[in-house]
N, C-alpha and C positions, 0 to 999 in steps of 0.2 A: 654255430659259433663263428666268431670272426677268426679268419686265418685257417680254418679247418681244411678247406680245399688246397690251399697253398702247402700246408704241412703234409697232406697226403701225397701230393705230387712230389715234393722234395724227398719224402721217405722212399718213394718208388725209385727215384733217381739214385739215391744212396744204395738201395738194394742192388740195382743194376750194376753199380760200380764197385760192389763189395769185393770182387775177385781181381780188381785192377791194382797192380803194385803201386805203392805210394810214389815211387820214383818215376813212373811212366808218364810220358807227355804225348799229346796228340801227334806231334811230328815224328814220333818214334815209329809210327805205323802209317806210311803214306797210303793214301786212297788211290787205287788204280783208276786212271781216267783214260781208258782206252776206247771210249765210245766215239762214235762219229762226231766230228766237230761241225760238219755241215751235211745237208742232205742233197747231194748232187753238186755239180759245178755250174757256175753262172758267170756271165760277163757282168761288169758293173751296171750296165744298162738293164740287164735282166733282173738284177737284184733290186734296182729301183722300181721296176714294174711289179715285182712280186710284193714289195713293201706296199705299194699303192693298192694293189689288189686286196691284200689282207686287211689293210686299214679300212678299205671300203666295206669289206665283209663285216667289220665291227661297227659299221655305221658312222665312221668318221667321214668327213667330206675332204677329199684330197684335191689339191690344186698344184699345178706345175708352172713355174715361172723362172725367168732368168734374174740375176741379181739386180740389174737395172730396173726391172719391172716390179720388184718386190714392194717398194713403198706405195705404188699405185694400187697394187692388189690388196695390200693390207687395208688401205683406206676404203677400198670397195667392199671388202668383207665386213669391216666394222660398220660401214654405212648401211649394208643390207640388214644388219641386226638392229639398226637404230641406236647403236652404242654412242653414248655421250661421255661417259666417264670410263676410262680404261686403266687398269692396274698395270704398272710398268716395273719390272725388276731392275735392280741396279746392274749396270753393265750392258743393258740392251742398246744396240747401236742407235744413235739418235736419228739417223736417216731413215730407219725403218718406218717410223710414224710421222715423218716430216710432212706427208701429204694428207694425213688424217685430221679432220676437223673435230678433235675430241679433247676433253680435259684429261691430262695424264696424271694419274695418282701414283706417285712413287712408292715402292715397297719400303717398309721400315719395320723395325721390331715393335714399334708402338701401334702399328695398324692392326686393329682388332678384327675378329671374324665378323662382327656386325658391320663394321665399316667396309670390309671386303664384300659382304653380301649386297651392299648398296651400289657397287660398281657394276657396269654392264658387261664388261669383257676383260680378259687379260691376254696379253701378247708376250710370248716367251720364245727363247731358243730351246735347245735340248743338248744333252750330252752325246746321245747317239740314238739310232733307230735300228730295229731288228727286222729284217725282211721276212724271215720264215714265220714269225709270229705276229707281224703287224703291230709292233710295239714301239713306242717312243719312250726313252728313259731320260729323266731329269735328275741331276745330282746337286742342285743348288749352286752351281757354278755361275759365272758371269752371264747375265742375260736370262737366267732361269728363276731366280728368287727362291724364297722359302716354300716348303711343301704346301703350306696353307694358301699361298697365293694362287695355286692352280687347282685347289680342291673346293674353294668356296664360291668364286664367281660362276655364273651360269654358262658362260661361253669362254672357251679357251682356244686361242689361235697359237699353234706351235710351228715354228720354222725349223726345217731340217735342211742342212747343206748336203746335197747328194754326193759331192766330190770326196768328202772325208768323214761323214757322220753315219754312214749306213754300213752295217755288218750283216752277214747272212744269218747268223745263228746266235742262240743264247750263250753257248760256250765262248764264242768269239766276243760277245758283249762283256761277259764277266772278266775276260782277260784285259779289257780296256777300262773297266770301272774300278773305282777305289771303294772297297766295302765299308770303310769307315765314314764315308760321306752319306748323307740322307738321300737314298735313292727312291724315286717315284717312277713306277712302271705303268704306262698308260696304254691300254689297248682299246681304243674307241671311247665314246662318251661313257660316263658312269651309268651302270645299269644293274638291275637285279630283277628277279622273278619271284612271284609268290608260289604257293603250292600248286596252283592251277596253271603255272607257267605264263602268267600274264606279265609281260616285260614292262618295267617301270624305269625310266631314265632320270638321272639327276639326283638320286638318293644320296650317293656318297661322293659327289663331285659334279662337274659341269654336265649339263644336258646336251650341249652342243660342242663338238670338237672339229675345228678346221686344222688340217695339217698341210702346210705349204712346203713343197719340195722345190728347193732353189737349185737350179742348174747353172753351170757356168755360162751356158748359152741356152736360149729358149729352144726346147725340142721342136724340130722341124714340123710344121703343119699344126702345132698346138699353141693355144694361148694358155688358158688354165683349164685343166681337165677336172670336172667335178664328178663326184661319184654318182652312181645310179641311185634312184630313190629307194 
């Protein structure tokens, strides 16, 4: 019958709350948060390296570049994919794609999933990135777009500023994020496994994820470091 599962779940919730006084509110009983906020101490450079290592473990492709070299690198990455049409969120700095020979498809509320599926790539910024988990987080802020924008196209290029967008841990990330915003947590390309543990990528999001770590100055001896196969 329609609604049976919903009614059963709500009934369990009501039973669990039966002994809670009507006047009681969640804030009346603070939750202890005395767990470790980070696992060890790191320099900023070590946090960047850990983020790159964990992103690579999740099969993202990691690149390092300075701000001046970012437009050329983005043009190169899109060129490697043969991307011709690229989805662009509102607020993305215009100079990022200034050297890319692509048609830019601006994000808008009227852009359908079918239309997004027809673009080759999407380029966004992020809200922050978490070193210990190899995760980038988007919150639909400027340069990030709607959640749909990064879940439908097959290739996502995400730019992370190493100077101010990398935190060590999830608790630190939560302290900087606004829970009322639509948060998208990305740890590598979309992937799932069947019962035989055969990995399939691209089921719930892009099959390819490039993460560009933008340094104030190019790391000495590096151009852009690409992950291991």
